TIROVEX-214439 format. One record per residue (C-alpha): x, y, z. Coordinates in steps of 0.02 Angstrom, whole numbers, padded with zeros to 5 digits, always signed. Example, Ala and Ser with C-alpha at 12.3 -4.5 7.8 and 13.67 -1.06 7.14 Angstrom:
+--------+--------+--------+
!     xx !     yy !     zz !
+--------+--------+--------+
! +00615 ! -00225 ! +00390 !
! +00684 ! -00053 ! +00357 !
+--------+--------+--------+
***
This chain:
+--------+--------+--------+
!     xx !     yy !     zz !
+--------+--------+--------+
! +00100 ! +00158 ! -00984 !
! +00033 ! +00032 ! -01107 !
! +00034 ! +00155 ! -01253 !
! +00222 ! +00168 ! -01262 !
! +00262 ! -00007 ! -01197 !
! +00406 ! +00070 ! -01100 !
! +00341 ! +00008 ! -00934 !
! +00258 ! -00154 ! -00883 !
! +00151 ! -00162 ! -00727 !
! +00186 ! -00314 ! -00619 !
! +00073 ! -00292 ! -00466 !
! -00011 ! -00161 ! -00360 !
! +00080 ! -00135 ! -00196 !
! -00011 ! +00011 ! -00114 !
! -00161 ! +00126 ! -00133 !
! -00207 ! +00292 ! -00053 !
! -00327 ! +00435 ! -00068 !
! -00236 ! +00521 ! -00211 !
! -00140 ! +00385 ! -00300 !
! -00102 ! +00200 ! -00312 !
! +00071 ! +00126 ! -00327 !
! +00122 ! -00020 ! -00436 !
! +00281 ! -00119 ! -00448 !
! +00335 ! -00119 ! -00628 !
! +00478 ! -00142 ! -00749 !
! +00555 ! -00024 ! -00875 !
! +00587 ! -00108 ! -01041 !
! +00739 ! -00076 ! -01150 !
! +00833 ! -00150 ! -01295 !
! +00924 ! -00316 ! -01286 !
! +00814 ! -00378 ! -01143 !
! +00856 ! -00234 ! -01024 !
! +00745 ! -00235 ! -00868 !
! +00742 ! -00121 ! -00717 !
! +00623 ! -00122 ! -00568 !
! +00527 ! +00040 ! -00547 !
! +00381 ! +00105 ! -00445 !
! +00238 ! +00179 ! -00545 !
! +00127 ! +00300 ! -00450 !
! -00037 ! +00329 ! -00541 !
! -00147 ! +00475 ! -00494 !
! -00325 ! +00415 ! -00471 !
! -00435 ! +00451 ! -00623 !
! -00558 ! +00552 ! -00520 !
! -00419 ! +00675 ! -00480 !
! -00361 ! +00684 ! -00660 !
! -00517 ! +00785 ! -00695 !
! -00458 ! +00921 ! -00575 !
! -00350 ! +01030 ! -00687 !
! -00280 ! +01138 ! -00547 !
! -00226 ! +00984 ! -00452 !
! -00143 ! +00907 ! -00605 !
! -00053 ! +01068 ! -00652 !
! +00017 ! +01086 ! -00477 !
! +00060 ! +00901 ! -00471 !
! +00157 ! +00911 ! -00635 !
! +00249 ! +01070 ! -00583 !
! +00305 ! +00994 ! -00419 !
! +00351 ! +00828 ! -00502 !
! +00460 ! +00919 ! -00627 !
! +00549 ! +01005 ! -00483 !
! +00577 ! +00837 ! -00398 !
! +00662 ! +00773 ! -00554 !
! +00809 ! +00882 ! -00502 !
! +00829 ! +00784 ! -00340 !
! +00967 ! +00655 ! -00346 !
! +01017 ! +00601 ! -00171 !
! +01030 ! +00439 ! -00077 !
! +00902 ! +00499 ! +00050 !
! +00770 ! +00546 ! -00079 !
! +00672 ! +00430 ! -00194 !
! +00722 ! +00478 ! -00370 !
! +00593 ! +00524 ! -00502 !
! +00631 ! +00450 ! -00674 !
! +00484 ! +00498 ! -00784 !
! +00312 ! +00579 ! -00793 !
! +00177 ! +00526 ! -00914 !
! -00007 ! +00504 ! -00951 !
! -00102 ! +00349 ! -01006 !
! -00282 ! +00290 ! -01002 !
! -00341 ! +00460 ! -00942 !
! -00230 ! +00464 ! -00787 !
! -00061 ! +00543 ! -00749 !
! +00080 ! +00441 ! -00675 !
! +00258 ! +00461 ! -00615 !
! +00394 ! +00330 ! -00626 !
! +00506 ! +00323 ! -00474 !
! +00644 ! +00223 ! -00396 !
! +00579 ! +00059 ! -00326 !
! +00612 ! +00039 ! -00139 !
! +00610 ! -00142 ! -00083 !
! +00570 ! -00138 ! +00102 !
! +00440 ! -00052 ! +00211 !
! +00386 ! +00121 ! +00263 !
! +00405 ! +00191 ! +00437 !
! +00220 ! +00169 ! +00470 !
! +00234 ! -00017 ! +00440 !
! +00386 ! -00031 ! +00554 !
! +00298 ! +00061 ! +00696 !
! +00143 ! -00048 ! +00679 !
! +00252 ! -00205 ! +00679 !
! +00338 ! -00151 ! +00840 !
! +00170 ! -00112 ! +00919 !
! +00102 ! -00284 ! +00876 !
! +00259 ! -00363 ! +00949 !
! +00243 ! -00251 ! +01103 !
! +00419 ! -00188 ! +01076 !
! +00497 ! -00015 ! +01082 !
! +00615 ! +00054 ! +00952 !
! +00791 ! +00073 ! +01024 !
! +00835 ! +00255 ! +01058 !
! +00991 ! +00249 ! +00950 !
! +00896 ! +00175 ! +00802 !
! +00759 ! +00306 ! +00814 !
! +00891 ! +00443 ! +00816 !
! +00979 ! +00365 ! +00665 !
! +00818 ! +00359 ! +00562 !
! +00774 ! +00538 ! +00610 !
! +00950 ! +00594 ! +00563 !
! +00933 ! +00516 ! +00391 !
! +00765 ! +00602 ! +00368 !
! +00844 ! +00770 ! +00413 !
! +00987 ! +00740 ! +00292 !
! +00864 ! +00710 ! +00151 !
! +00767 ! +00866 ! +00197 !
! +00926 ! +00970 ! +00206 !
! +00971 ! +00918 ! +00029 !
! +00796 ! +00951 ! -00040 !
! +00781 ! +01120 ! +00046 !
! +00946 ! +01180 ! -00030 !
! +00925 ! +01100 ! -00202 !
! +00952 ! +01210 ! -00356 !
! +00906 ! +01195 ! -00539 !
! +01026 ! +01180 ! -00685 !
! +01056 ! +01368 ! -00680 !
! +01101 ! +01367 ! -00496 !
! +00938 ! +01448 ! -00441 !
! +00862 ! +01382 ! -00278 !
! +00710 ! +01274 ! -00307 !
! +00632 ! +01319 ! -00141 !
! +00565 ! +01143 ! -00111 !
! +00465 ! +01113 ! +00047 !
! +00396 ! +00938 ! +00069 !
! +00243 ! +00985 ! +00177 !
! +00196 ! +00804 ! +00208 !
! +00332 ! +00722 ! +00312 !
! +00237 ! +00576 ! +00388 !
! +00276 ! +00392 ! +00424 !
! +00199 ! +00338 ! +00258 !
! +00322 ! +00447 ! +00162 !
! +00479 ! +00381 ! +00247 !
! +00532 ! +00224 ! +00154 !
! +00667 ! +00104 ! +00213 !
! +00751 ! -00033 ! +00115 !
! +00801 ! -00207 ! +00170 !
! +00980 ! -00144 ! +00170 !
! +00948 ! -00006 ! +00298 !
! +00931 ! +00143 ! +00181 !
! +00809 ! +00282 ! +00224 !
! +00725 ! +00380 ! +00084 !
! +00594 ! +00519 ! +00075 !
! +00456 ! +00509 ! -00054 !
! +00309 ! +00612 ! -00118 !
! +00381 ! +00786 ! -00130 !
! +00257 ! +00825 ! -00269 !
! +00087 ! +00770 ! -00203 !
! +00086 ! +00869 ! -00040 !
! +00074 ! +01044 ! -00114 !
! -00038 ! +00985 ! -00255 !
! -00166 ! +00925 ! -00127 !
! -00201 ! +01106 ! -00080 !
! -00291 ! +01123 ! -00247 !
! -00418 ! +00987 ! -00214 !
! -00602 ! +01032 ! -00211 !
! -00720 ! +01020 ! -00063 !
! -00791 ! +00858 ! -00133 !
! -00618 ! +00780 ! -00122 !
! -00576 ! +00838 ! +00055 !
! -00575 ! +00661 ! +00125 !
! -00419 ! +00625 ! +00023 !
! -00304 ! +00712 ! +00148 !
! -00392 ! +00637 ! +00298 !
! -00266 ! +00580 ! +00429 !
! -00128 ! +00700 ! +00377 !
! -00174 ! +00833 ! +00506 !
! -00069 ! +00758 ! +00645 !
! +00093 ! +00803 ! +00556 !
! +00058 ! +00986 ! +00520 !
! +00151 ! +01128 ! +00605 !
! +00058 ! +01251 ! +00718 !
! +00091 ! +01400 ! +00604 !
! +00006 ! +01310 ! +00460 !
! -00154 ! +01289 ! +00561 !
! -00145 ! +01475 ! +00602 !
! -00134 ! +01524 ! +00419 !
! +00044 ! +01589 ! +00431 !
! +00109 ! +01495 ! +00279 !
! +00235 ! +01356 ! +00262 !
! +00424 ! +01359 ! +00245 !
! +00560 ! +01232 ! +00277 !
! +00530 ! +01240 ! +00463 !
! +00364 ! +01147 ! +00444 !
! +00465 ! +00998 ! +00382 !
! +00581 ! +01013 ! +00533 !
! +00430 ! +01012 ! +00650 !
! +00361 ! +00857 ! +00561 !
! +00530 ! +00770 ! +00576 !
! +00524 ! +00806 ! +00762 !
! +00352 ! +00726 ! +00771 !
! +00422 ! +00570 ! +00687 !
! +00564 ! +00559 ! +00814 !
! +00443 ! +00583 ! +00960 !
! +00327 ! +00446 ! +00894 !
! +00469 ! +00324 ! +00860 !
! +00525 ! +00344 ! +01040 !
! +00353 ! +00338 ! +01121 !
! +00271 ! +00210 ! +01007 !
! +00111 ! +00313 ! +00993 !
! +00042 ! +00464 ! +00903 !
! +00086 ! +00638 ! +00965 !
! -00067 ! +00729 ! +00896 !
! -00217 ! +00614 ! +00879 !
! -00394 ! +00667 ! +00924 !
! -00560 ! +00578 ! +00906 !
! -00597 ! +00686 ! +00754 !
! -00493 ! +00786 ! +00631 !
! -00552 ! +00946 ! +00715 !
! -00486 ! +00887 ! +00884 !
! -00321 ! +00841 ! +00803 !
! -00317 ! +01013 ! +00724 !
! -00340 ! +01096 ! +00894 !
! -00203 ! +00987 ! +00970 !
! -00081 ! +01042 ! +00835 !
! -00127 ! +01225 ! +00867 !
! -00092 ! +01207 ! +01052 !
! +00068 ! +01106 ! +01020 !
! +00081 ! +01037 ! +01197 !
! +00228 ! +00915 ! +01191 !
! +00244 ! +00787 ! +01332 !
! +00419 ! +00769 ! +01403 !
! +00494 ! +00610 ! +01330 !
! +00594 ! +00582 ! +01489 !
! +00429 ! +00550 ! +01579 !
! +00385 ! +00416 ! +01450 !
! +00552 ! +00327 ! +01429 !
! +00686 ! +00314 ! +01561 !
! +00826 ! +00288 ! +01433 !
! +00803 ! +00461 ! +01354 !
! +00938 ! +00579 ! +01417 !
! +00935 ! +00768 ! +01436 !
! +01027 ! +00796 ! +01272 !
! +00895 ! +00706 ! +01170 !
! +00755 ! +00792 ! +01266 !
! +00831 ! +00961 ! +01222 !
! +00843 ! +00915 ! +01037 !
! +00661 ! +00862 ! +01037 !
! +00602 ! +01020 ! +01123 !
! +00695 ! +01129 ! +00998 !
! +00630 ! +01035 ! +00846 !
! +00451 ! +01039 ! +00915 !
! +00449 ! +01219 ! +00975 !
! +00279 ! +01298 ! +00947 !
! +00360 ! +01462 ! +00894 !
! +00447 ! +01426 ! +00730 !
! +00577 ! +01559 ! +00767 !
! +00635 ! +01451 ! +00914 !
! +00650 ! +01299 ! +00803 !
! +00798 ! +01235 ! +00703 !
! +00819 ! +01347 ! +00552 !
! +00905 ! +01213 ! +00449 !
! +00871 ! +01027 ! +00440 !
! +01059 ! +01002 ! +00434 !
! +01076 ! +01077 ! +00608 !
! +00944 ! +00956 ! +00672 !
! +01040 ! +00809 ! +00596 !
! +01205 ! +00871 ! +00671 !
! +01133 ! +00879 ! +00847 !
! +01061 ! +00704 ! +00828 !
! +01234 ! +00641 ! +00779 !
! +01305 ! +00718 ! +00939 !
! +01168 ! +00637 ! +01043 !
! +01204 ! +00467 ! +00966 !
! +01389 ! +00486 ! +01002 !
! +01353 ! +00524 ! +01186 !
! +01235 ! +00376 ! +01202 !
! +01382 ! +00255 ! +01183 !
! +01263 ! +00140 ! +01091 !
! +01321 ! +00132 ! +00910 !
! +01185 ! +00104 ! +00779 !
! +01212 ! +00070 ! +00595 !
! +01113 ! +00031 ! +00439 !
! +01111 ! -00151 ! +00495 !
! +00997 ! -00109 ! +00643 !
! +00874 ! -00024 ! +00526 !
! +00884 ! -00170 ! +00405 !
! +00836 ! -00294 ! +00542 !
! +00677 ! -00196 ! +00579 !
! +00632 ! -00184 ! +00395 !
! +00663 ! -00369 ! +00360 !
! +00556 ! -00419 ! +00510 !
! +00417 ! -00301 ! +00456 !
! +00421 ! -00362 ! +00276 !
! +00420 ! -00544 ! +00332 !
! +00267 ! -00517 ! +00442 !
! +00180 ! -00425 ! +00301 !
! +00215 ! -00569 ! +00181 !
! +00143 ! -00697 ! +00303 !
! -00010 ! -00589 ! +00332 !
! -00037 ! -00571 ! +00145 !
! -00031 ! -00760 ! +00120 !
! -00157 ! -00784 ! +00260 !
! -00274 ! -00656 ! +00182 !
! -00261 ! -00745 ! +00015 !
! -00308 ! -00911 ! +00097 !
! -00455 ! -00827 ! +00185 !
! -00515 ! -00755 ! +00020 !
! -00501 ! -00926 ! -00062 !
! -00606 ! -01001 ! +00077 !
! -00735 ! -00864 ! +00057 !
! -00749 ! -00899 ! -00129 !
! -00772 ! -01083 ! -00089 !
! -00914 ! -01042 ! +00030 !
! -00996 ! -00933 ! -00103 !
! -00988 ! -01075 ! -00228 !
! -01063 ! -01198 ! -00106 !
! -01200 ! -01075 ! -00062 !
! -01238 ! -01062 ! -00246 !
! -01252 ! -01251 ! -00255 !
! -01378 ! -01246 ! -00113 !
! -01483 ! -01118 ! -00205 !
! -01481 ! -01215 ! -00369 !
! -01532 ! -01378 ! -00286 !
! -01694 ! -01298 ! -00229 !
! -01692 ! -01379 ! -00057 !
! -01614 ! -01362 ! +00113 !
! -01462 ! -01476 ! +00111 !
! -01391 ! -01562 ! +00261 !
! -01218 ! -01514 ! +00317 !
! -01091 ! -01650 ! +00287 !
! -00906 ! -01657 ! +00331 !
! -00787 ! -01600 ! +00197 !
! -00599 ! -01596 ! +00178 !
! -00603 ! -01423 ! +00099 !
! -00630 ! -01332 ! +00265 !
! -00801 ! -01268 ! +00208 !
! -00978 ! -01330 ! +00218 !
! -01018 ! -01484 ! +00119 !
! -01179 ! -01551 ! +00040 !
! -01266 ! -01713 ! +00079 !
! -01410 ! -01770 ! -00031 !
! -01506 ! -01930 ! -00035 !
! -01463 ! -02027 ! -00193 !
! -01639 ! -02095 ! -00198 !
! -01719 ! -01922 ! -00206 !
! -01810 ! -01890 ! -00369 !
! -01765 ! -01705 ! -00361 !
! -01578 ! -01733 ! -00342 !
! -01474 ! -01629 ! -00463 !
! -01298 ! -01681 ! -00505 !
! -01185 ! -01528 ! -00469 !
! -01056 ! -01590 ! -00593 !
! -01176 ! -01544 ! -00732 !
! -01165 ! -01359 ! -00689 !
! -00983 ! -01338 ! -00744 !
! -00922 ! -01273 ! -00576 !
! -00778 ! -01395 ! -00569 !
! -00678 ! -01272 ! -00674 !
! -00678 ! -01150 ! -00529 !
! -00569 ! -01270 ! -00431 !
! -00445 ! -01281 ! -00576 !
! -00478 ! -01464 ! -00604 !
! -00522 ! -01534 ! -00773 !
! -00702 ! -01598 ! -00775 !
! -00720 ! -01785 ! -00801 !
! -00857 ! -01825 ! -00930 !
! -00979 ! -01962 ! -00881 !
! -00947 ! -02131 ! -00959 !
! -01098 ! -02185 ! -01065 !
! -01174 ! -02352 ! -01021 !
! -01149 ! -02490 ! -01151 !
! -01299 ! -02516 ! -01264 !
! -01386 ! -02687 ! -01254 !
! -01341 ! -02815 ! -01385 !
! -01467 ! -02824 ! -01527 !
! -01434 ! -03006 ! -01568 !
! -01346 ! -03153 ! -01497 !
! -01251 ! -03184 ! -01657 !
! -01070 ! -03227 ! -01624 !
! -00940 ! -03097 ! -01664 !
! -00831 ! -03149 ! -01810 !
! -00647 ! -03173 ! -01774 !
! -00540 ! -03017 ! -01792 !
! -00425 ! -03105 ! -01914 !
! -00565 ! -03128 ! -02044 !
! -00652 ! -02957 ! -02036 !
! -00601 ! -02774 ! -02030 !
! -00641 ! -02680 ! -01870 !
! -00798 ! -02575 ! -01885 !
! -00780 ! -02389 ! -01842 !
! -00836 ! -02348 ! -01665 !
! -00981 ! -02227 ! -01647 !
! -00931 ! -02055 ! -01574 !
! -00955 ! -02030 ! -01388 !
! -01102 ! -01920 ! -01340 !
! -01063 ! -01740 ! -01299 !
! -01028 ! -01703 ! -01117 !
! -01175 ! -01624 ! -01029 !
! -01056 ! -01510 ! -00935 !
! -01081 ! -01325 ! -00964 !
! -00937 ! -01214 ! -01020 !
! -00824 ! -01157 ! -00877 !
! -00875 ! -00991 ! -00805 !
! -00757 ! -00848 ! -00851 !
! -00662 ! -00769 ! -00707 !
! -00752 ! -00603 ! -00729 !
! -00920 ! -00686 ! -00691 !
! -00869 ! -00773 ! -00532 !
! -00958 ! -00712 ! -00376 !
! -00876 ! -00577 ! -00273 !
! -00940 ! -00498 ! -00112 !
! -01006 ! -00323 ! -00132 !
! -00899 ! -00186 ! -00056 !
! -01000 ! -00061 ! +00043 !
! -00970 ! +00117 ! -00010 !
! -00906 ! +00234 ! +00123 !
! -01007 ! +00379 ! +00183 !
! -00970 ! +00561 ! +00153 !
! -00827 ! +00638 ! +00249 !
! -00875 ! +00742 ! +00397 !
! -00812 ! +00917 ! +00429 !
! -00768 ! +01062 ! +00317 !
! -00619 ! +01075 ! +00199 !
! -00499 ! +01147 ! +00331 !
! -00346 ! +01075 ! +00243 !
! -00365 ! +01182 ! +00087 !
! -00277 ! +01330 ! +00168 !
! -00156 ! +01232 ! +00279 !
! -00025 ! +01178 ! +00154 !
! +00024 ! +01356 ! +00109 !
! +00062 ! +01431 ! -00059 !
+--------+--------+--------+
***
């Protein structure tokens, strides 16, 4: 990224088990700028050659995809020992964020909006499944990881699928990296857990799971452990949505049952057929839904996320302030009394008559609060004689002696400021079941 200067990273916007995503800009001549998303594979995975080879092969296939329902891939590269892909930047939220927002607000997604989002997902899948290369040969793309995190929605109500490349590549991870796909088991198809391989019908089953979860507001397959979730997917017992929501009619219940059939031969064979039936259901609901309804959900979710981010930043600033004040306590060598402070954190009260009092301004910590330190004003020296000062008109002014150097220490660099230690997570439990689930 930095080697070619073609892309400039602006900020990190997401991080996962296999990659982290940055908002960036592509640079061009004459001041050309374009927002892009830069997905960087974690360096620890860049050492896995099989994973990288599969990742690059799948990413090259995805470069053929050019559809409004699929996030477009612009470029693939390598820098600083890690591979990255440059993609279309989607300004909005993913489906996972929208569902969590509705849950916090104790609201349900309208039936017609859930059907509209699921229809857009199926349209994107139908295009990807039938995509061909420049010679007209079918690419045979199967996503394998249709989950709420991989359904992105813009502030203008667009729905886009992302991460066609990382799903299949994850089947080449080693046992030491098995925790990377943790949490993905609830969106697998039953035949995958039975070792029967994966075709386009696994994506249709996953799209049915998304529709079921949007309507119910909870997970369909979610056990206490990954093994329990795995067994639930194998059994594929689907609760009747009509028993959960009274506004779900028989037509929608039939569509759900067909998309979530345990036997893949009883499922929709084409994602386009799934989308067509959803369009018929929406027409019979007599409740029109458009991109504007999706946009309202996304804008509300993004607004809540922005407020939460600002609150977290204020909390972090307060934590840093407490760390600094704790450091002051340690340096003073005593147990200070707690005094009121306008900063919202603990203050320090010391007796000015104490012989052991240390002036905190001499430690150079004022720079941490972004305020310029004020040097102490030296006391005037006593007059050596009582001789009168000659008038200014008859003598030239004598040069003033230089002020003594400030006893303040140099400001601490940002890299040396105190930060709380992050506890390292324990080893993942369970065996590497996922390695044979994603198919060949």
